[in-house]
VMD Tcl script that draws the C-alpha trace (Angstrom):
set ca {
  {32.51 211.97 32.52}
  {32.93 211.56 36.20}
  {33.66 208.33 38.05}
  {30.66 206.22 39.19}
  {30.31 203.88 42.19}
  {28.27 201.01 41.61}
  {27.97 197.47 43.29}
  {27.72 194.54 41.54}
  {26.04 190.81 43.18}
  {28.93 188.36 42.03}
  {29.82 185.06 43.42}
  {27.19 185.57 46.20}
  {28.98 188.62 47.48}
  {28.68 192.10 46.60}
  {31.60 193.95 45.24}
  {32.03 197.87 44.76}
  {33.18 199.05 41.97}
  {34.28 202.34 40.67}
  {34.00 202.95 36.85}
  {34.35 205.51 34.18}
  {33.78 205.52 30.65}
  {30.89 204.26 28.51}
  {29.78 200.43 27.22}
  {31.01 199.44 23.91}
  {34.36 200.98 24.78}
  {37.20 198.48 24.97}
  {37.58 197.91 28.79}
  {40.52 197.95 31.14}
  {39.99 195.91 34.66}
  {42.37 197.19 37.08}
  {42.96 194.93 40.41}
  {44.52 196.61 43.63}
  {46.81 194.80 45.77}
  {47.40 194.72 49.38}
  {46.80 196.92 51.49}
  {45.29 199.15 48.61}
  {41.72 199.61 47.21}
  {40.38 201.10 43.88}
  {41.88 204.18 44.97}
  {45.53 202.99 44.22}
  {44.73 203.17 40.34}
  {43.70 206.88 40.67}
  {46.35 207.78 38.35}
  {45.28 205.40 35.59}
  {41.46 206.45 35.41}
  {41.76 210.05 33.38}
  {44.58 208.74 31.24}
  {42.69 205.51 29.79}
  {39.32 207.22 29.59}
  {40.71 210.10 27.52}
  {41.94 207.40 25.27}
  {38.63 205.97 24.75}
  {38.76 203.03 27.27}
  {36.15 202.15 29.74}
  {37.78 201.50 33.10}
  {36.63 199.38 35.99}
  {38.17 199.37 39.48}
  {36.70 197.26 41.83}
  {37.48 196.63 45.50}
  {38.42 193.04 45.56}
  {36.61 191.24 48.58}
  {37.56 191.83 52.05}
  {38.53 195.60 50.99}
  {36.79 198.71 51.38}
  {33.00 198.62 50.37}
  {33.20 195.23 48.96}
  {31.80 192.19 51.11}
  {34.09 190.78 53.72}
  {33.05 187.06 54.23}
  {34.50 185.58 57.66}
  {35.24 181.98 56.21}
  {38.96 181.51 55.52}
  {38.00 179.32 52.32}
  {36.22 182.60 50.97}
  {39.62 183.96 49.88}
  {41.37 181.33 48.43}
  {42.41 182.24 44.90}
  {40.07 180.50 42.90}
  {37.21 182.41 44.70}
  {38.80 185.53 44.11}
  {39.42 184.68 40.23}
  {35.66 184.01 40.31}
  {34.56 187.32 41.75}
  {36.20 188.82 38.83}
  {35.35 186.41 36.02}
  {31.45 187.16 37.14}
  {31.97 191.04 37.45}
  {33.09 190.88 33.92}
  {29.82 189.44 32.63}
  {27.58 191.29 35.32}
  {29.49 194.48 33.77}
  {27.83 193.51 30.23}
  {31.52 192.74 28.81}
  {32.86 189.83 27.03}
  {36.55 190.62 27.33}
  {38.71 192.86 28.81}
  {42.32 194.00 29.26}
  {43.23 192.86 32.77}
  {45.95 194.56 34.75}
  {46.94 193.46 38.48}
  {49.24 194.71 41.09}
  {50.44 192.76 43.99}
  {47.70 190.71 45.22}
  {45.66 191.86 42.02}
  {48.43 190.52 39.83}
  {48.02 187.15 41.57}
  {44.48 186.94 40.90}
  {45.38 187.94 37.37}
  {47.79 185.38 36.85}
  {44.90 182.85 37.99}
  {42.47 184.56 35.92}
  {44.82 183.87 32.67}
  {44.81 179.91 33.69}
  {41.02 179.63 34.65}
  {39.40 181.98 32.60}
  {41.60 183.03 29.47}
  {38.49 183.46 27.32}
  {37.87 186.92 29.13}
  {41.02 188.34 28.75}
  {42.24 190.11 25.79}
  {45.83 190.85 27.16}
  {47.19 190.39 30.56}
  {49.25 193.18 32.43}
  {51.20 191.98 35.56}
  {52.79 194.61 37.65}
  {55.41 193.71 40.42}
  {54.42 190.15 41.18}
  {56.20 187.00 39.69}
  {54.30 184.18 38.42}
  {53.09 182.15 41.53}
  {55.11 179.15 40.45}
  {58.18 181.08 40.31}
  {57.19 182.78 43.55}
  {56.79 179.52 45.51}
  {60.00 178.02 44.10}
  {61.85 181.29 44.93}
  {60.41 181.41 48.36}
  {61.79 177.81 49.52}
  {64.94 178.10 47.85}
  {66.15 181.45 48.18}
  {67.10 182.96 51.88}
  {66.72 186.60 50.74}
  {63.33 186.21 49.62}
  {62.25 184.20 52.46}
  {63.68 187.30 54.51}
  {61.56 189.81 52.48}
  {58.68 187.65 52.89}
  {58.64 187.41 56.73}
  {55.07 188.97 56.81}
  {53.60 185.70 55.40}
  {54.63 183.91 58.23}
  {53.33 186.30 60.33}
  {50.22 186.71 59.26}
  {49.49 182.94 59.84}
  {49.26 183.42 63.46}
  {45.52 183.92 64.63}
  {44.28 187.14 65.87}
  {47.54 188.78 66.73}
  {48.43 190.43 63.16}
  {44.93 192.12 63.28}
  {45.54 193.91 66.44}
  {48.93 195.00 65.83}
  {48.15 196.18 62.62}
  {44.88 198.51 63.97}
  {47.18 200.10 66.62}
  {47.94 203.57 66.19}
  {45.65 204.65 63.29}
  {47.15 201.63 61.26}
  {50.74 202.75 61.62}
  {52.35 199.42 60.75}
  {50.38 199.37 57.26}
  {51.21 202.95 56.98}
  {54.87 202.60 57.70}
  {55.09 199.59 55.35}
  {53.81 201.75 52.50}
  {55.73 204.62 53.49}
  {59.15 202.95 53.87}
  {59.04 200.84 50.89}
  {58.57 203.75 48.58}
  {60.01 207.56 47.86}
  {59.05 210.29 50.18}
  {56.78 211.89 47.34}
  {54.81 208.44 46.38}
  {52.00 208.61 49.14}
  {50.68 212.25 50.46}
  {49.08 212.75 53.67}
  {45.68 213.06 51.89}
  {46.29 209.64 50.16}
  {47.11 208.04 53.40}
  {43.77 209.13 54.82}
  {42.12 207.59 52.15}
  {43.71 204.25 52.91}
  {43.21 204.70 56.64}
  {39.43 205.20 55.87}
  {39.26 202.24 53.75}
  {40.84 200.16 56.67}
  {38.48 201.39 59.07}
  {35.79 199.64 57.37}
  {34.39 196.80 59.59}
  {36.06 193.44 59.25}
  {38.54 195.07 56.57}
  {41.56 194.26 58.27}
  {40.74 190.45 59.38}
  {39.55 190.01 55.65}
  {42.59 191.28 54.15}
  {44.79 189.40 56.30}
  {42.98 186.35 55.33}
  {44.06 186.42 51.77}
  {47.72 185.50 53.19}
  {46.09 182.84 55.30}
  {44.29 181.25 52.65}
  {47.30 181.43 50.21}
  {49.10 179.15 52.55}
  {45.96 176.75 53.21}
  {44.74 176.31 49.86}
  {46.39 175.32 46.72}
  {46.41 177.92 43.82}
  {45.36 176.87 40.17}
  {48.19 178.99 38.68}
  {50.66 176.89 40.77}
  {49.16 173.39 39.77}
  {48.62 174.31 35.91}
  {51.42 172.80 33.77}
  {50.86 174.53 30.75}
  {52.16 177.97 29.70}
  {49.77 181.01 29.57}
  {48.45 181.76 26.01}
  {47.15 185.04 26.62}
  {49.72 187.91 25.54}
  {51.38 189.23 28.71}
  {53.26 192.28 29.95}
  {55.14 192.31 33.06}
  {56.03 195.82 34.65}
  {58.44 195.65 37.36}
  {59.76 198.50 39.72}
  {63.42 197.33 40.22}
  {63.63 198.96 43.66}
  {61.06 196.52 45.02}
  {61.68 195.84 48.79}
  {59.38 193.00 48.70}
  {59.92 190.76 45.89}
  {63.33 190.28 43.93}
  {63.49 191.30 40.39}
  {65.26 188.15 39.31}
  {61.65 186.57 39.69}
  {60.52 188.93 36.91}
  {62.64 187.42 34.02}
  {61.81 183.77 35.52}
  {58.18 184.56 34.88}
  {58.36 185.14 31.35}
  {59.09 181.19 30.99}
  {55.51 180.54 31.94}
  {54.20 182.75 29.20}
  {53.89 181.78 25.66}
  {53.92 185.38 24.49}
  {55.55 187.37 27.23}
  {57.21 190.95 27.37}
  {59.11 192.21 30.15}
  {59.81 195.78 31.16}
  {61.95 196.85 34.06}
  {61.92 200.01 35.39}
  {64.98 200.96 37.41}
  {64.10 203.99 39.67}
  {60.75 202.55 40.82}
  {59.58 200.75 43.92}
  {56.94 197.98 44.12}
  {54.43 201.19 44.03}
  {55.79 201.54 40.58}
  {52.15 202.62 39.01}
  {51.89 205.59 41.50}
  {55.63 206.79 41.21}
  {55.94 206.40 37.35}
  {52.04 206.41 36.54}
  {52.86 208.38 32.97}
  {55.22 205.78 31.76}
  {53.59 202.59 33.11}
  {50.11 204.24 31.57}
  {52.06 204.71 28.13}
  {53.64 201.16 28.53}
  {50.17 199.74 28.95}
  {48.48 201.61 26.10}
  {51.47 200.63 23.56}
  {50.96 196.74 24.77}
  {47.15 196.86 24.40}
  {46.82 198.96 21.24}
}
mol new
graphics top color blue
foreach p $ca { graphics top sphere $p radius 0.5 }
foreach p [lrange $ca 0 end-1] q [lrange $ca 1 end] { graphics top cylinder $p $q radius 0.2 }
display resetview
């Protein structure tokens, strides 16, 4: 079976989805983070379809071939989660195994609060529970330093201009310097550059960060623990997020498991794809 590229009309936007597998099979839905797109899960597609799963890999709103609304409020987490909830139904599914990395994990945390009935099990990769992140960001100078770019992205217009210079050199360097030399090939980077070149992609991607500061996250406002069984996978050499937040995130899960991967970075699903795939499969089966 080859990958199928489709568009779904959901939540008043158009979402591009790469999918593989057949209806009737259990579904794994993968949510990418910044600055990736569906391609970030390429090491997961064949592994899980060979195991009998249907996989859905959307470009989240603002990214690659999906719609790019111009209003800032369109990028608040509640809207991002609503996209995915409606996508699950539009794809003809009742429940999914939900996997998220980076910003995709932030959306997945919100999904677990707003739409738990749509999630069979939740897999979070290298992003803490939003409450843990905001508490740490306010109290830990080391995490404040690591998260400098969040403040930078609040500046109007300038981040977009700087990011776009030199064939998106800033984004390329961010990925290459925060990973191992073998994590991303030149061919991989050309795929990302092509996605970043889509009209209005960079302003839309940056607007995720602006909306996060401007609008309240439902996962931060919720007081109850997440009821969906949750697995947190974490590359310990993450230069963006301190690993101490991973363990603290367990306290917000009724049934949570944590697996630390010592020799992996923020891009653990690329660097340790076989291990990540096996851990996910073990958890959902």
